[in-house]
C-alpha positions as CSV (number, residue, x, y, z in Angstrom):
1,M,81.8,99.5,134.1
2,R,83.0,101.2,130.9
3,A,86.7,101.4,129.9
4,I,88.5,103.0,127.0
5,V,91.5,101.5,125.3
6,P,93.1,104.4,123.3
7,G,95.7,104.5,120.6
8,S,96.6,105.9,117.3
9,L,96.4,102.3,115.9
10,D,98.4,103.0,112.8
11,P,97.8,100.1,112.2
12,V,96.2,98.0,114.9
13,T,98.6,95.2,115.8
14,N,98.3,91.9,117.7
15,G,99.8,93.6,120.7
16,H,96.9,96.1,120.6
17,L,94.4,93.3,120.3
18,D,96.0,91.5,123.3
19,I,95.3,94.6,125.5
20,I,91.8,95.0,124.0
21,R,90.8,91.4,124.6
22,R,92.1,91.4,128.1
23,A,90.2,94.7,128.9
24,A,87.1,93.1,127.3
25,A,87.4,90.2,129.7
26,I,87.5,92.6,132.7
27,F,85.0,95.4,131.9
28,D,81.4,95.3,130.8
29,E,82.0,97.7,127.9
30,V,85.2,98.6,126.1
31,I,85.6,101.5,123.7
32,V,88.6,101.3,121.5
33,A,89.3,105.0,120.9
34,V,91.3,105.7,117.8
35,A,93.1,108.9,118.4
36,V,94.3,111.8,116.3
37,N,97.9,112.3,117.4
38,T,99.4,115.5,116.0
39,A,102.9,114.3,116.9
40,K,102.7,111.4,114.5
41,E,102.4,111.2,110.7
42,P,100.0,108.3,110.2
43,W,100.1,105.9,107.2
44,F,96.3,105.4,107.4
45,T,93.6,108.1,107.7
46,L,91.6,108.3,110.9
47,T,88.7,106.7,109.0
48,E,90.9,103.8,107.7
49,R,92.4,103.2,111.2
50,K,88.9,103.1,112.7
51,E,87.7,100.7,110.0
52,L,90.7,98.3,110.4
53,A,90.3,98.3,114.2
54,T,86.5,97.7,113.8
55,A,87.2,94.7,111.6
56,A,89.9,93.4,113.9
57,C,87.6,93.6,116.9
58,A,84.6,92.2,115.2
59,G,84.4,89.0,117.3
60,L,84.4,90.9,120.6
61,A,80.8,91.5,121.6
62,N,81.4,94.1,124.3
63,V,83.8,96.2,122.3
64,E,82.9,99.3,120.3
65,V,85.4,101.2,118.1
66,D,85.2,105.0,118.0
67,S,87.5,107.9,117.1
68,F,88.3,111.2,118.8
69,E,90.4,114.3,118.6
70,G,91.5,116.3,121.6
71,L,92.3,115.3,125.2
72,L,91.7,111.7,126.0
73,V,90.5,112.4,129.5
74,H,87.8,114.8,128.1
75,Y,86.7,112.1,125.6
76,A,86.6,109.5,128.5
77,A,84.4,111.8,130.6
78,Q,82.1,112.6,127.6
79,R,81.7,108.8,127.0
80,R,81.1,108.2,130.7
81,A,84.1,105.8,130.9
82,Q,85.5,105.3,134.4
83,V,88.8,103.8,133.3
84,I,91.4,104.3,130.7
85,V,93.4,101.1,130.0
86,K,96.9,101.6,128.8
87,G,99.2,98.8,127.7
88,L,102.8,98.9,128.8
89,R,105.7,97.2,127.0
90,A,108.7,98.5,128.8
91,V,109.9,100.8,131.5
92,S,110.2,103.6,128.9
93,D,106.5,103.3,128.3
94,F,105.8,103.6,132.0
95,E,107.6,106.9,132.4
96,S,105.6,108.8,129.8
97,E,102.3,107.0,130.6
98,L,102.7,107.8,134.3
99,Q,103.0,111.5,133.5
100,M,99.9,111.4,131.4
101,A,98.0,109.4,134.0
102,H,98.8,112.0,136.7
103,T,97.8,114.9,134.4
104,N,94.6,113.2,133.4
105,R,93.8,112.6,137.1
106,L,94.2,116.3,137.8
107,L,92.0,117.2,134.9
108,E,89.3,114.6,135.5
109,P,89.5,112.9,139.0
110,S,86.5,110.6,138.1
111,V,88.6,108.8,135.5
112,E,91.2,106.2,136.6
113,T,94.1,104.9,134.5
114,L,94.8,101.2,134.6
115,F,98.2,99.9,133.3
116,V,98.2,96.4,131.8
117,M,101.5,94.7,131.1
118,T,101.6,93.5,127.5
119,S,101.9,89.8,127.1
120,T,105.5,88.6,126.7
121,Q,105.1,87.7,123.0
122,F,104.1,91.3,122.2
123,A,106.5,93.1,124.5
124,Y,108.7,94.3,121.6
125,L,105.8,95.0,119.1
126,S,104.8,98.5,117.9
127,S,103.0,99.9,114.9
128,R,106.3,101.6,113.9
129,I,108.2,98.3,113.8
130,V,105.3,96.6,111.8
131,K,105.3,99.5,109.3
132,E,109.1,99.3,108.9
133,L,108.9,95.6,108.4
134,A,106.2,96.0,105.7
135,L,108.1,98.8,104.0
136,L,111.2,96.5,103.7
137,G,109.1,93.5,102.4
138,G,109.2,91.4,105.6
139,D,106.5,89.0,106.7
140,I,104.0,90.9,108.8
141,T,101.5,88.1,109.3
142,P,102.6,87.2,112.8
143,F,102.3,90.8,114.0
144,V,98.9,92.1,112.7
145,P,95.4,90.7,112.5
146,P,94.6,89.1,109.1
147,V,92.3,92.1,108.1
148,V,95.3,94.4,108.3
149,V,97.8,92.4,106.2
150,E,96.7,93.4,102.7
151,P,95.9,97.0,103.5
152,L,99.3,97.4,105.2
153,R,101.2,95.7,102.3
154,A,99.4,97.9,99.8
155,R,100.2,101.0,101.8
156,A,103.9,100.0,102.1
157,A,104.1,99.3,98.3
158,R,102.6,102.7,97.6
159,R,105.0,104.4,100.0
160,N,107.9,102.5,98.4
161,G,106.7,103.7,95.0
162,E,106.5,107.3,96.2
163,R,110.0,107.0,97.6
164,D,111.2,105.5,94.3
165,D,109.7,108.4,92.3
166,T,111.7,111.0,94.4
167,N,114.9,109.0,94.5
168,P,115.9,107.9,91.0
């Protein structure tokens, strides 16, 4: 059975990897689908996010990293995935994810959505928090895979430099 673990992954965090690894232990094939999300302003390009996710998932034999634009459920049907795996951190995640799951089910009844509760140690973790921590010079190493540390630090330094140029 083929599953998709979607996300904007800007950048991929240890919380994302937790869900990906757990999905890989359940399903024959897992596609990590790096999404274009028009509601967000990513720090990394789609290509960079895909490359970082690919490097982070390198040891997972049944995991493929791809990217897509448009409706997730259409992408899932195109890739012949039977399941969309979504990680949930809190009740607030559930409310919006439930709405999306119902909508996806109406659009493509052959694709199921499976909710996986994030492991306790990652329940608070988000890409937004990791980026803010990097921007403020905090230690990001406990929160992201090793392959993400330097690119994230460099991107934060560049963004800090851009901010300094506009705010003398």
